[in-house]
N, C-alpha and C positions, 0 to 999 in steps of 0.2 A: 259781547253779545253780537257785533258787528262780524267778528271773525268767524263765530260760530254760525253765523248766517251764511257767509260766503261758504263755508264748506258744506253745510246742508243743501244749498243750492247746487253746489257742484256735484254732490252725490246723487242728487234728485236728476239731474241731467244725464248722468252716465246710465244710471237704472232706466230712465225712459227711453234711450236710445237703445239699449240693449234688448229691451223686451218688448217694442212697440213694432217690429215687423210683422209681416203677414203670419197668421196662424199656420198657414199651409205650408210652411217653409220645410224644404226637405232635410231629413235627419243626415247627419254625416259622422263618420268615426273622427276620432280626436288625433289631430296630429301633434308633432313635437318639433319646436324650433329651437336650436342652439344659435346664441347670438353673440358676437363681440363687437362692441362699441370703441373705438380709440378716438381720443381728441387731444391732440398734442401741441402745446403752444411751441412756435419754432422762432417767433421773433416777438418783440415788444407787441405788437398787433396782429400778428399773422398766427393761424393755426392749420395744422395738416388733421384733417379728418380721415379715418380709415375704418372699415368694417365689414365684416364676415358674417353670413347668415346661412346656416344649412339647415333646411328645411325638410321635414319628413312627414309622409302620409300617416306613419304610425309612430310608435315610441321612438324607435331608432332603425335604420337599415333599409327603408323605403323612402328613397330619396325624391322629394318633389321639386325641390329648387336650391340651386347654390347662387348666392348673390355675393358678389364682391363690389365694394363701393369705396370709391376715394375722392377726396377734394381739398382745395387750399381756401381758406377763408380769411376775411378781414373784418376786425372789430371796429366800428365806428365811434365807440365810447370804450371806456376802460371794462374789459372782459364781459362786453355785453353788446346787443345790436349787431350781430354777426353776418355778414354777406359772404356767400360761399359759391364757387363754381367747382363742379363735381364730374365725375364719370363713373357709370355702373356697368359692370358684365354680369348678366343674368343667365344661367344655364338652367332651364326648364325641362321636367321630364313628366308631362302630363300624360295621363292614360287614355288611349284612344278609346272613344266611347263604344260599349261593347264587346270589350275585349280585355283580356289581362297584359297586352302590350303596350309599350310606352312610345311616345313621341319624343323627338329632341327639337327643341327650340332654343336658339341663341339670341339673345336681345344685347344690343348696346345702347346705353342711354347716357345722354348728357343731362344734368339738371343744374338749375339755379334755385337757392333757398335763401331765406331771411329767418334769422332766430333773435327773439327778444326774451328776456327774462325778467321775472318780477318776484320779489319777496314781500309777503305780508305776515310780519310774526314768525309763525312756524310753518308757513305756507309758501312752497316755491313752485310757481308757476312758469310753464314754458309755451310760448307760442312759435310755431314753425309754419312758414310759407313756402311752399315748394313747386316749381315748374318744371315738368321733366318732358324731355324730347326723347322718344322711344324707337329705335331702330331695330326693325326684323329682317329676315332675309328678301320679304317681298312686300313689306308694308311699312308705314310710319305713321305713329300716333303721337298725341300730346296730351298731356294729364296735369291737373292741378291737385295739390293735396294740401289741406289745413291741418295741423295736429296742434292739440291743447293738451298738455300733460301736467302732472301734479305730484309732488312730493311731499311727505308729511312725516317729520321725524316723531317716533313714538316714545323713545326712551331718553332722549337728548333734546335739549332745548333747539339745538341747531343741526343742520346736516354736517356731522362731524365724524371724526374716528369712533368706531363701536357704537354707532348709532342704528337701531332697527327703525326702519320707516316703512310707511305704506307708500304705495305708487299706483297711480292710474292715468289713463289717457284715453282720448277718442281722438281719431283721425279719420276724415272724411276725403274720397277720392273722386274728383269730378273730370270725366272726359271733355276734350274739345269737341267731339261728334256725338250723335247719338248712339246708343242711349248715353245721357249726361252723367247719370250717377253710375259709377263703377263699383264701389264697395264702401262699407264702414267699418272701422275697427275699433273695439270697446275692449279695454285692458284694465286688470286689477292685479296686484301682486305685492308681496313683502319682500323688503330689500334690507341688506345689511351694508354698512361701510366699513369695509377693512382698514381703511386709512382715509386722509382727505381726499386722495386721487383715484381710489380703488374702490369699486362697488360691485355687489353681485344681488340679482334679483331672480325669483321664481314667482310665476303667476299665470293666469289664464287670459288668453285673448280671443275674442269672438269675432270672426270676419262675417260681417252681415251683407249678404247679397240680394238682388231683387226677389229671388224666391227660394233661398235657403240660407242657413248658418253654417259656419264652419269652425267649431272650437279648436284652440291651439294652446298647448302648454308651451311655455316660454321660460327658458334659463338664459338669463342674460349677465355678460361681465361688462362693466364700464371701466375704461382705463383712461385717465386723463393726466397721467405722470407728464411734467412738462420737458420737452427737450431744450430749451431755451432757458437760461439762468441770466437774471439780471446783474 
């Protein structure tokens, strides 16, 4: 009963967040993101995080952004409570307003984050707190992000090989300067565990801004194959 209540509350939170933004929100085409997340254990308590995201305005071919991110983390407890220091290179190609031409923006990003994970029976929760220092050619910005994710195996009792699972997350972005609210991301997907260390997901994510939404399909690969053997 308690577990069902937790799940129902979590689903309600996601639904409310996704549908309570302004009704005057501008319509937007659906984009597509191809994402690779790598997280390799390199020592008893140390890990290497590596990430590639190729973001398109359409299904494929109209690049919006290429994001490359990496970092080194340390577990404060066994396989949990991870502190990480990282760097990101972000190449953005936004359209110039009123034209079909694109601008070119290069961002260098340093970030610090803390991740903690929890298990409640079949429910796998992840909390991520991230602070970003963003360096642009003629600007500097700071941003805080909070991510709450949930995985629930559907065909197995645990997140194990051959498990089909449901995945959802909500992530809010807050700026250090006005406007404080930057965006909110709401995501739902189905995933499959190819092995204990490799998973794939496909789902839909909504980016919620102050005046509009932007839906994105996402195809995600997770690679947690360790580089360290005890």
